[in-house]
PDB file of N, CA, C and O in Angstrom:
ATOM      1  N   MET A   1     116.495  91.508  52.635  1.00  0.00           N
ATOM      2  CA  MET A   1     115.616  91.109  51.893  1.00  0.00           C
ATOM      3  C   MET A   1     114.166  92.164  51.544  1.00  0.00           C
ATOM      4  O   MET A   1     113.496  92.710  52.419  1.00  0.00           O
ATOM      5  N   ARG A   2     113.951  92.249  50.237  1.00  0.00           N
ATOM      6  CA  ARG A   2     112.961  93.147  49.884  1.00  0.00           C
ATOM      7  C   ARG A   2     111.573  92.434  50.057  1.00  0.00           C
ATOM      8  O   ARG A   2     111.416  91.215  49.988  1.00  0.00           O
ATOM      9  N   ALA A   3     110.560  93.387  50.299  1.00  0.00           N
ATOM     10  CA  ALA A   3     109.187  92.821  50.533  1.00  0.00           C
ATOM     11  C   ALA A   3     108.481  91.929  49.498  1.00  0.00           C
ATOM     12  O   ALA A   3     107.652  91.043  49.705  1.00  0.00           O
ATOM     13  N   SER A   4     109.019  92.382  48.288  1.00  0.00           N
ATOM     14  CA  SER A   4     108.536  91.587  47.153  1.00  0.00           C
ATOM     15  C   SER A   4     109.141  90.107  47.168  1.00  0.00           C
ATOM     16  O   SER A   4     108.557  89.177  46.613  1.00  0.00           O
ATOM     17  N   ASP A   5     110.168  89.979  47.740  1.00  0.00           N
ATOM     18  CA  ASP A   5     110.598  88.647  48.026  1.00  0.00           C
ATOM     19  C   ASP A   5     109.842  87.755  48.950  1.00  0.00           C
ATOM     20  O   ASP A   5     110.254  86.620  49.187  1.00  0.00           O
ATOM     21  N   ARG A   6     108.602  88.293  49.551  1.00  0.00           N
ATOM     22  CA  ARG A   6     107.687  87.363  50.436  1.00  0.00           C
ATOM     23  C   ARG A   6     106.367  87.695  50.105  1.00  0.00           C
ATOM     24  O   ARG A   6     105.605  88.227  50.912  1.00  0.00           O
ATOM     25  N   PRO A   7     105.976  87.325  48.634  1.00  0.00           N
ATOM     26  CA  PRO A   7     104.748  87.831  48.140  1.00  0.00           C
ATOM     27  C   PRO A   7     103.465  87.173  49.094  1.00  0.00           C
ATOM     28  O   PRO A   7     102.310  87.589  49.000  1.00  0.00           O
ATOM     29  N   CYS A   8     103.838  86.201  49.915  1.00  0.00           N
ATOM     30  CA  CYS A   8     102.587  85.604  50.722  1.00  0.00           C
ATOM     31  C   CYS A   8     102.427  86.034  52.044  1.00  0.00           C
ATOM     32  O   CYS A   8     101.644  85.558  52.866  1.00  0.00           O
ATOM     33  N   ALA A   9     103.359  87.137  52.238  1.00  0.00           N
ATOM     34  CA  ALA A   9     103.348  87.571  53.737  1.00  0.00           C
ATOM     35  C   ALA A   9     102.175  88.254  53.931  1.00  0.00           C
ATOM     36  O   ALA A   9     101.807  88.852  52.921  1.00  0.00           O
ATOM     37  N   ALA A  10     101.438  88.371  54.923  1.00  0.00           N
ATOM     38  CA  ALA A  10     100.302  89.240  55.246  1.00  0.00           C
ATOM     39  C   ALA A  10     100.636  90.465  56.095  1.00  0.00           C
ATOM     40  O   ALA A  10     100.531  90.405  57.320  1.00  0.00           O
ATOM     41  N   TRP A  11     101.078  91.692  55.405  1.00  0.00           N
ATOM     42  CA  TRP A  11     101.641  92.802  56.072  1.00  0.00           C
ATOM     43  C   TRP A  11     100.394  93.342  56.834  1.00  0.00           C
ATOM     44  O   TRP A  11      99.255  93.262  56.372  1.00  0.00           O
ATOM     45  N   ARG A  12     100.660  93.826  57.883  1.00  0.00           N
ATOM     46  CA  ARG A  12      99.651  94.614  58.603  1.00  0.00           C
ATOM     47  C   ARG A  12     100.220  95.935  59.622  1.00  0.00           C
ATOM     48  O   ARG A  12     101.361  95.844  60.075  1.00  0.00           O
ATOM     49  N   THR A  13      99.646  96.756  59.843  1.00  0.00           N
ATOM     50  CA  THR A  13      99.959  98.034  60.518  1.00  0.00           C
ATOM     51  C   THR A  13      99.150  98.141  61.733  1.00  0.00           C
ATOM     52  O   THR A  13      98.008  97.683  61.733  1.00  0.00           O
ATOM     53  N   SER A  14      99.694  98.762  62.870  1.00  0.00           N
ATOM     54  CA  SER A  14      98.923  98.927  64.054  1.00  0.00           C
ATOM     55  C   SER A  14      97.528  99.680  64.041  1.00  0.00           C
ATOM     56  O   SER A  14      97.463 100.684  63.332  1.00  0.00           O
ATOM     57  N   LYS A  15      96.556  99.345  64.661  1.00  0.00           N
ATOM     58  CA  LYS A  15      95.345 100.097  64.699  1.00  0.00           C
ATOM     59  C   LYS A  15      95.676 101.575  65.265  1.00  0.00           C
ATOM     60  O   LYS A  15      94.930 102.508  64.969  1.00  0.00           O
ATOM     61  N   ARG A  16      96.834 101.774  66.100  1.00  0.00           N
ATOM     62  CA  ARG A  16      97.244 102.963  66.489  1.00  0.00           C
ATOM     63  C   ARG A  16      98.108 103.901  65.720  1.00  0.00           C
ATOM     64  O   ARG A  16      98.465 105.002  66.140  1.00  0.00           O
ATOM     65  N   SER A  17      98.459 103.323  64.416  1.00  0.00           N
ATOM     66  CA  SER A  17      99.365 104.084  63.675  1.00  0.00           C
ATOM     67  C   SER A  17      98.757 105.325  63.256  1.00  0.00           C
ATOM     68  O   SER A  17      97.536 105.470  63.183  1.00  0.00           O
ATOM     69  N   GLN A  18      99.710 106.336  62.947  1.00  0.00           N
ATOM     70  CA  GLN A  18      99.485 107.776  62.517  1.00  0.00           C
ATOM     71  C   GLN A  18      99.033 107.670  61.075  1.00  0.00           C
ATOM     72  O   GLN A  18      99.491 106.849  60.280  1.00  0.00           O
ATOM     73  N   LYS A  19      97.977 108.684  60.767  1.00  0.00           N
ATOM     74  CA  LYS A  19      97.473 108.646  59.586  1.00  0.00           C
ATOM     75  C   LYS A  19      98.386 109.142  58.573  1.00  0.00           C
ATOM     76  O   LYS A  19      98.200 108.928  57.375  1.00  0.00           O
ATOM     77  N   ASN A  20      99.458 109.859  59.071  1.00  0.00           N
ATOM     78  CA  ASN A  20     100.544 110.584  58.032  1.00  0.00           C
ATOM     79  C   ASN A  20     101.258 109.463  57.420  1.00  0.00           C
ATOM     80  O   ASN A  20     101.979 109.741  56.462  1.00  0.00           O
ATOM     81  N   GLY A  21     101.188 108.281  57.792  1.00  0.00           N
ATOM     82  CA  GLY A  21     101.998 107.025  57.340  1.00  0.00           C
ATOM     83  C   GLY A  21     103.329 106.616  57.864  1.00  0.00           C
ATOM     84  O   GLY A  21     104.043 105.749  57.360  1.00  0.00           O
ATOM     85  N   GLU A  22     103.607 107.347  58.966  1.00  0.00           N
ATOM     86  CA  GLU A  22     104.787 107.152  59.812  1.00  0.00           C
ATOM     87  C   GLU A  22     104.597 105.843  60.843  1.00  0.00           C
ATOM     88  O   GLU A  22     104.394 105.952  62.053  1.00  0.00           O
ATOM     89  N   CYS A  23     104.695 104.711  60.179  1.00  0.00           N
ATOM     90  CA  CYS A  23     104.594 103.544  60.893  1.00  0.00           C
ATOM     91  C   CYS A  23     105.314 102.451  60.221  1.00  0.00           C
ATOM     92  O   CYS A  23     105.946 102.568  59.171  1.00  0.00           O
ATOM     93  N   VAL A  24     105.172 101.434  60.879  1.00  0.00           N
ATOM     94  CA  VAL A  24     105.888 100.121  60.501  1.00  0.00           C
ATOM     95  C   VAL A  24     104.913  99.170  60.224  1.00  0.00           C
ATOM     96  O   VAL A  24     103.897  99.226  60.917  1.00  0.00           O
ATOM     97  N   ALA A  25     105.005  98.135  59.195  1.00  0.00           N
ATOM     98  CA  ALA A  25     104.255  97.030  58.980  1.00  0.00           C
ATOM     99  C   ALA A  25     104.855  95.773  59.381  1.00  0.00           C
ATOM    100  O   ALA A  25     106.051  95.541  59.207  1.00  0.00           O
ATOM    101  N   VAL A  26     103.916  94.826  60.001  1.00  0.00           N
ATOM    102  CA  VAL A  26     104.372  93.670  60.455  1.00  0.00           C
ATOM    103  C   VAL A  26     103.993  92.355  59.715  1.00  0.00           C
ATOM    104  O   VAL A  26     102.826  92.190  59.359  1.00  0.00           O
ATOM    105  N   ALA A  27     104.926  91.433  59.478  1.00  0.00           N
ATOM    106  CA  ALA A  27     104.226  90.315  59.032  1.00  0.00           C
ATOM    107  C   ALA A  27     104.591  88.898  59.680  1.00  0.00           C
ATOM    108  O   ALA A  27     105.739  88.466  59.569  1.00  0.00           O
ATOM    109  N   HIS A  28     103.771  88.305  60.241  1.00  0.00           N
ATOM    110  CA  HIS A  28     104.120  86.953  60.927  1.00  0.00           C
ATOM    111  C   HIS A  28     104.424  85.801  59.960  1.00  0.00           C
ATOM    112  O   HIS A  28     103.610  85.468  59.098  1.00  0.00           O
ATOM    113  N   LEU A  29     105.551  85.229  60.113  1.00  0.00           N
ATOM    114  CA  LEU A  29     105.933  84.374  59.217  1.00  0.00           C
ATOM    115  C   LEU A  29     106.094  83.066  60.108  1.00  0.00           C
ATOM    116  O   LEU A  29     106.028  83.069  61.337  1.00  0.00           O
ATOM    117  N   PRO A  30     106.341  81.812  59.216  1.00  0.00           N
ATOM    118  CA  PRO A  30     106.259  80.400  60.129  1.00  0.00           C
ATOM    119  C   PRO A  30     107.135  80.596  61.115  1.00  0.00           C
ATOM    120  O   PRO A  30     106.707  80.425  62.257  1.00  0.00           O
ATOM    121  N   ARG A  31     108.401  80.953  60.956  1.00  0.00           N
ATOM    122  CA  ARG A  31     109.396  80.764  62.146  1.00  0.00           C
ATOM    123  C   ARG A  31     109.928  82.235  62.558  1.00  0.00           C
ATOM    124  O   ARG A  31     111.016  82.301  63.131  1.00  0.00           O
ATOM    125  N   ALA A  32     109.280  83.290  62.318  1.00  0.00           N
ATOM    126  CA  ALA A  32     109.929  84.646  62.500  1.00  0.00           C
ATOM    127  C   ALA A  32     108.884  85.641  62.071  1.00  0.00           C
ATOM    128  O   ALA A  32     107.835  85.376  61.484  1.00  0.00           O
ATOM    129  N   VAL A  33     109.345  86.890  62.469  1.00  0.00           N
ATOM    130  CA  VAL A  33     108.615  88.215  62.419  1.00  0.00           C
ATOM    131  C   VAL A  33     109.287  89.221  61.622  1.00  0.00           C
ATOM    132  O   VAL A  33     110.414  89.608  61.933  1.00  0.00           O
ATOM    133  N   ALA A  34     108.620  89.700  60.539  1.00  0.00           N
ATOM    134  CA  ALA A  34     109.296  90.764  59.490  1.00  0.00           C
ATOM    135  C   ALA A  34     108.710  92.016  59.861  1.00  0.00           C
ATOM    136  O   ALA A  34     107.524  92.065  60.187  1.00  0.00           O
ATOM    137  N   VAL A  35     109.561  93.203  59.837  1.00  0.00           N
ATOM    138  CA  VAL A  35     109.123  94.446  60.010  1.00  0.00           C
ATOM    139  C   VAL A  35     109.777  95.182  58.764  1.00  0.00           C
ATOM    140  O   VAL A  35     110.887  94.952  58.284  1.00  0.00           O
ATOM    141  N   ARG A  36     108.748  96.213  58.307  1.00  0.00           N
ATOM    142  CA  ARG A  36     109.243  97.102  57.251  1.00  0.00           C
ATOM    143  C   ARG A  36     108.551  98.370  57.501  1.00  0.00           C
ATOM    144  O   ARG A  36     107.619  98.534  58.288  1.00  0.00           O
ATOM    145  N   ASP A  37     109.243  99.473  56.559  1.00  0.00           N
ATOM    146  CA  ASP A  37     108.650 100.699  56.657  1.00  0.00           C
ATOM    147  C   ASP A  37     107.577 100.801  55.831  1.00  0.00           C
ATOM    148  O   ASP A  37     107.778 100.604  54.633  1.00  0.00           O
ATOM    149  N   SER A  38     106.364 101.092  56.246  1.00  0.00           N
ATOM    150  CA  SER A  38     105.050 101.104  55.588  1.00  0.00           C
ATOM    151  C   SER A  38     104.954 101.905  54.608  1.00  0.00           C
ATOM    152  O   SER A  38     104.065 101.640  53.799  1.00  0.00           O
ATOM    153  N   LYS A  39     105.808 103.124  54.350  1.00  0.00           N
ATOM    154  CA  LYS A  39     105.670 104.050  53.325  1.00  0.00           C
ATOM    155  C   LYS A  39     106.512 103.524  52.048  1.00  0.00           C
ATOM    156  O   LYS A  39     106.239 103.711  50.862  1.00  0.00           O
ATOM    157  N   LYS A  40     107.644 102.793  52.617  1.00  0.00           N
ATOM    158  CA  LYS A  40     108.583 102.231  51.372  1.00  0.00           C
ATOM    159  C   LYS A  40     108.719 100.892  51.467  1.00  0.00           C
ATOM    160  O   LYS A  40     109.806 100.449  51.837  1.00  0.00           O
ATOM    161  N   PRO A  41     107.634  99.996  51.147  1.00  0.00           N
ATOM    162  CA  PRO A  41     107.751  98.512  51.424  1.00  0.00           C
ATOM    163  C   PRO A  41     108.716  97.851  50.801  1.00  0.00           C
ATOM    164  O   PRO A  41     109.093  96.771  51.256  1.00  0.00           O
ATOM    165  N   ASP A  42     109.256  98.372  49.694  1.00  0.00           N
ATOM    166  CA  ASP A  42     110.324  97.760  48.932  1.00  0.00           C
ATOM    167  C   ASP A  42     111.571  97.878  49.231  1.00  0.00           C
ATOM    168  O   ASP A  42     112.456  97.217  48.686  1.00  0.00           O
ATOM    169  N   SER A  43     111.797  98.909  50.312  1.00  0.00           N
ATOM    170  CA  SER A  43     113.184  99.152  50.789  1.00  0.00           C
ATOM    171  C   SER A  43     113.820  98.208  51.535  1.00  0.00           C
ATOM    172  O   SER A  43     115.007  98.452  51.750  1.00  0.00           O
ATOM    173  N   GLY A  44     113.421  97.292  51.952  1.00  0.00           N
ATOM    174  CA  GLY A  44     113.788  96.055  52.721  1.00  0.00           C
ATOM    175  C   GLY A  44     112.942  95.981  53.958  1.00  0.00           C
ATOM    176  O   GLY A  44     111.976  96.708  54.187  1.00  0.00           O
ATOM    177  N   GLN A  45     113.441  94.947  54.798  1.00  0.00           N
ATOM    178  CA  GLN A  45     112.740  94.506  55.956  1.00  0.00           C
ATOM    179  C   GLN A  45     113.752  93.964  57.110  1.00  0.00           C
ATOM    180  O   GLN A  45     114.839  93.512  56.751  1.00  0.00           O
ATOM    181  N   LEU A  46     113.435  94.000  58.393  1.00  0.00           N
ATOM    182  CA  LEU A  46     114.279  93.368  59.181  1.00  0.00           C
ATOM    183  C   LEU A  46     113.438  92.142  59.595  1.00  0.00           C
ATOM    184  O   LEU A  46     112.218  92.217  59.739  1.00  0.00           O
ATOM    185  N   THR A  47     114.076  91.125  59.760  1.00  0.00           N
ATOM    186  CA  THR A  47     113.476  89.716  60.458  1.00  0.00           C
ATOM    187  C   THR A  47     113.866  89.367  61.505  1.00  0.00           C
ATOM    188  O   THR A  47     115.082  89.202  61.611  1.00  0.00           O
ATOM    189  N   PHE A  48     113.033  89.129  62.630  1.00  0.00           N
ATOM    190  CA  PHE A  48     113.617  88.617  63.921  1.00  0.00           C
ATOM    191  C   PHE A  48     113.012  87.190  64.251  1.00  0.00           C
ATOM    192  O   PHE A  48     111.932  86.895  63.738  1.00  0.00           O
ATOM    193  N   THR A  49     113.583  86.395  64.990  1.00  0.00           N
ATOM    194  CA  THR A  49     113.046  85.266  65.494  1.00  0.00           C
ATOM    195  C   THR A  49     111.743  85.496  66.619  1.00  0.00           C
ATOM    196  O   THR A  49     111.563  86.532  67.259  1.00  0.00           O
ATOM    197  N   LEU A  50     110.987  84.395  66.676  1.00  0.00           N
ATOM    198  CA  LEU A  50     109.747  84.619  67.267  1.00  0.00           C
ATOM    199  C   LEU A  50     110.152  85.019  68.801  1.00  0.00           C
ATOM    200  O   LEU A  50     109.525  85.881  69.417  1.00  0.00           O
ATOM    201  N   ALA A  51     111.181  84.362  69.317  1.00  0.00           N
ATOM    202  CA  ALA A  51     111.584  84.631  70.560  1.00  0.00           C
ATOM    203  C   ALA A  51     111.980  86.230  70.955  1.00  0.00           C
ATOM    204  O   ALA A  51     111.621  86.906  71.919  1.00  0.00           O
ATOM    205  N   ALA A  52     112.814  86.537  69.883  1.00  0.00           N
ATOM    206  CA  ALA A  52     113.470  88.011  69.872  1.00  0.00           C
ATOM    207  C   ALA A  52     112.362  89.059  70.019  1.00  0.00           C
ATOM    208  O   ALA A  52     112.387  90.038  70.765  1.00  0.00           O
ATOM    209  N   TRP A  53     111.256  88.639  69.072  1.00  0.00           N
ATOM    210  CA  TRP A  53     110.071  89.454  68.730  1.00  0.00           C
ATOM    211  C   TRP A  53     109.206  89.700  70.050  1.00  0.00           C
ATOM    212  O   TRP A  53     108.854  90.806  70.460  1.00  0.00           O
ATOM    213  N   GLN A  54     108.942  88.521  70.612  1.00  0.00           N
ATOM    214  CA  GLN A  54     108.047  88.411  71.799  1.00  0.00           C
ATOM    215  C   GLN A  54     108.945  89.215  73.039  1.00  0.00           C
ATOM    216  O   GLN A  54     108.247  89.905  73.782  1.00  0.00           O
ATOM    217  N   ALA A  55     110.155  89.195  73.280  1.00  0.00           N
ATOM    218  CA  ALA A  55     110.794  89.999  74.291  1.00  0.00           C
ATOM    219  C   ALA A  55     110.641  91.135  73.958  1.00  0.00           C
ATOM    220  O   ALA A  55     110.159  91.854  74.833  1.00  0.00           O
ATOM    221  N   PHE A  56     110.938  91.747  72.708  1.00  0.00           N
ATOM    222  CA  PHE A  56     110.994  93.150  72.255  1.00  0.00           C
ATOM    223  C   PHE A  56     109.364  93.573  72.701  1.00  0.00           C
ATOM    224  O   PHE A  56     109.164  94.576  73.386  1.00  0.00           O
ATOM    225  N   SER A  57     108.378  92.804  72.290  1.00  0.00           N
ATOM    226  CA  SER A  57     107.089  93.253  72.538  1.00  0.00           C
ATOM    227  C   SER A  57     106.816  93.585  73.809  1.00  0.00           C
ATOM    228  O   SER A  57     106.268  94.627  74.170  1.00  0.00           O
ATOM    229  N   GLN A  58     107.333  92.384  74.741  1.00  0.00           N
ATOM    230  CA  GLN A  58     106.953  92.728  76.330  1.00  0.00           C
ATOM    231  C   GLN A  58     107.613  93.655  76.718  1.00  0.00           C
ATOM    232  O   GLN A  58     107.047  94.357  77.556  1.00  0.00           O
ATOM    233  N   ASP A  59     109.003  94.054  76.320  1.00  0.00           N
ATOM    234  CA  ASP A  59     109.714  95.144  76.885  1.00  0.00           C
ATOM    235  C   ASP A  59     108.992  96.574  76.349  1.00  0.00           C
ATOM    236  O   ASP A  59     109.093  97.610  77.006  1.00  0.00           O
ATOM    237  N   ILE A  60     108.351  96.513  75.248  1.00  0.00           N
ATOM    238  CA  ILE A  60     107.468  97.794  74.900  1.00  0.00           C
ATOM    239  C   ILE A  60     106.515  97.825  75.820  1.00  0.00           C
ATOM    240  O   ILE A  60     106.404  98.855  76.485  1.00  0.00           O
ATOM    241  N   LYS A  61     105.685  96.783  76.042  1.00  0.00           N
ATOM    242  CA  LYS A  61     104.364  96.930  76.822  1.00  0.00           C
ATOM    243  C   LYS A  61     104.800  97.274  78.400  1.00  0.00           C
ATOM    244  O   LYS A  61     103.991  97.817  79.152  1.00  0.00           O
ATOM    245  N   HIS A  62     105.995  96.954  78.790  1.00  0.00           N
ATOM    246  CA  HIS A  62     106.253  97.213  80.137  1.00  0.00           C
ATOM    247  C   HIS A  62     107.091  98.460  80.303  1.00  0.00           C
ATOM    248  O   HIS A  62     107.729  98.688  81.331  1.00  0.00           O
ATOM    249  N   GLY A  63     107.065  99.268  79.237  1.00  0.00           N
ATOM    250  CA  GLY A  63     107.811 100.527  79.265  1.00  0.00           C
ATOM    251  C   GLY A  63     109.391 100.476  79.543  1.00  0.00           C
ATOM    252  O   GLY A  63     109.898 101.337  80.260  1.00  0.00           O
ATOM    253  N   THR A  64     110.106  99.530  79.009  1.00  0.00           N
ATOM    254  CA  THR A  64     111.518  99.450  79.174  1.00  0.00           C
ATOM    255  C   THR A  64     112.238 100.186  78.266  1.00  0.00           C
ATOM    256  O   THR A  64     113.408 100.446  78.547  1.00  0.00           O
ATOM    257  N   HIS A  65     111.666 100.656  77.010  1.00  0.00           N
ATOM    258  CA  HIS A  65     112.169 101.264  76.165  1.00  0.00           C
ATOM    259  C   HIS A  65     111.482 102.583  76.207  1.00  0.00           C
ATOM    260  O   HIS A  65     110.254 102.643  76.275  1.00  0.00           O
ATOM    261  N   ASP A  66     112.298 103.731  76.167  1.00  0.00           N
ATOM    262  CA  ASP A  66     111.740 105.128  76.031  1.00  0.00           C
ATOM    263  C   ASP A  66     111.603 105.306  74.670  1.00  0.00           C
ATOM    264  O   ASP A  66     112.535 105.360  73.867  1.00  0.00           O
ATOM    265  N   LEU A  67     110.082 105.423  74.349  1.00  0.00           N
ATOM    266  CA  LEU A  67     109.570 105.718  73.189  1.00  0.00           C
ATOM    267  C   LEU A  67     108.967 107.048  72.982  1.00  0.00           C
ATOM    268  O   LEU A  67     108.479 107.342  71.891  1.00  0.00           O
TER     269      LEU A  67
END
């Protein structure tokens, strides 16, 4: 799905994003969370269920993934 397909989505980037634009944008939807490349917003997006996004976010916070 293209970003333009969700015109009412409020996209945001992290306060910790790099100034060079290498980050993702996130939009909270009614029953999901969408993620896209902030430099190429019309190149598509990934959509996750709220449960999957919350689990992923908790894993990141707890250092489960080697970033």
